[in-house]
N, C-alpha and C positions, 0 to 999 in steps of 0.2 A: 413675326417678321417674314417676308418674302426673300427668297437668296436667287440670285441668275446664275444660270448654268455657267460650266467651265468653258472656255473657248477651244478647240481644238483644230485642229489644219484638217482640210478639206480633202476627198479624195477625189479628184478629178476623172475616174473612168466611171464610176459609180451612174448608173440609169436606170430611169422609172419607165416602164412601159405606159404609152398610152394611146386611147382610139381616137380616130378623128373621122366625122362624114363629108366627104367632097360632094359636090354636084357633078354629072358625068362628064359636063366642058373644061369643070374647071380639073376635074382628076388626067382629062386628055389632052390637057393644055403641060400639066403637070409632064406627063407621059414623053409627050412631045420636045419637050427640054431635054429628059433625060437622054431617049434618043439619038439630040444631038447633039452632046456631049458635055450641054452647062452640066450637070450634076450626074454623080456617079449611080442615085437610084432615088427613089424617092422619098426615102428617109431622107438622102441627104438635103434634101429640094428643101423639105419640112425641118429638118433641123435647122436652114441656113435663113430660112424666113423669118420662125423663131429666133432666133439669133438677131437678126434687122431688125424686129421691133424690140426685142429688149432692150437693146445699145439705144433705139428710138426714142426711148421712154427711158433712157437710164438719170436724168436727174429728177424725175416725179419717184423712177424707186428708191434713188437715193435718199428722197426728202420723208418718203416712207418710213422707211425703215429707220430713219432717226427719228425719225414721231411717234412711232410704234413701239420703239425701243425692243427691236427686232433682234437678234442675236444673228447671225451670219455663218452658214456651214453646215460641219458636222458636230453634232450635242450627243458626247453618249453618256450614259447613265447607269454607273455599276450596280452592283450591292453595295457593296463598302461605300457609294458614294451617299446611298439612299439610306445606308443606314446609320453615318456619319449627321446626315439632318434630320434624323426620328431621335437622334440621342441630345441634340441641343433644343427639340420641342419647335422647330422654322419648318415652314412646307416651302418646295420651291416654286414659283410663278414660270412656268417652262413658255417663251415666245421665241421660235428657232424658223429662220426662212434658209431652206434647204436639209438636211436630215436630221431626226431625232431619232438616236436607238436608246432606248431601254433594255439591259442585259437580259437575256433568256433567264436568269438565275434568280432576277426581281420578283416576289411572288407580287401577287395582284393585292393583297396583304398591304404590304411594304410601299407598294406601289400610292396608294390610298392615303396611307398614313400620313407620306412624305408630298406630294406632287397635288398642288391647291388647283393649280389652270394650267394645260397644257394649248396652247395654238402653235402649231406646224402648219407652218406653208411651206408644201413640197414632199412632203415622207416619213413619216415614220413608222419605225420597227421596234414593234413590238410582240409580246405573246399573247396570241388571242385573249389570255385571261388577263391580263392588266388592260388590256385595250377596251374589253368589258367592264372591268372595272372604275377607268376613269373614264367612261364614255359620257357621264353629267357633266364631269371638268373639262373635255372638250368644245373647244371655240373655234 
C-alpha cells in the first residue's frame, strides 16, 4: 500500500540558486533595462520574466499537477514519520512540486525501507547518504 505525504505550509522566502547562460545581446538588453530603472538588477529582471512565463502557463501547470497527483509546497519527512510507516509495512510514494525535506536524523537504511518512489520537481533536501540510498528510486 502506498501512502501520500502530509501537506505542510510553504515558506515563501526559500529559494534555490540556478545558473543560466545568455547571449551577449540579450544580456546587454537586460543591463540596459536595469540601467534605465525598469528593474533593480539582473536577478529582478530574471525573476520577473520567469514569473510572467509561469503565470502565462498557469492553467497547464494546474492540469499537470492534478493529472500527476503532485503535492504542492513544502513536505517534510521526519524520522518519526518514517518509523511509523515502517511499523505498518507501508512505503511512501513521494511526489512533490516544491521542496521535499528528509530530516537529517533519517538514516539511509530507514529511507530505503520506507520510500518506494521519490519524484521532486523543485528541490530535495536530504543528507548525501539518504540521496545515495534512494538514487535508484528518484524519478
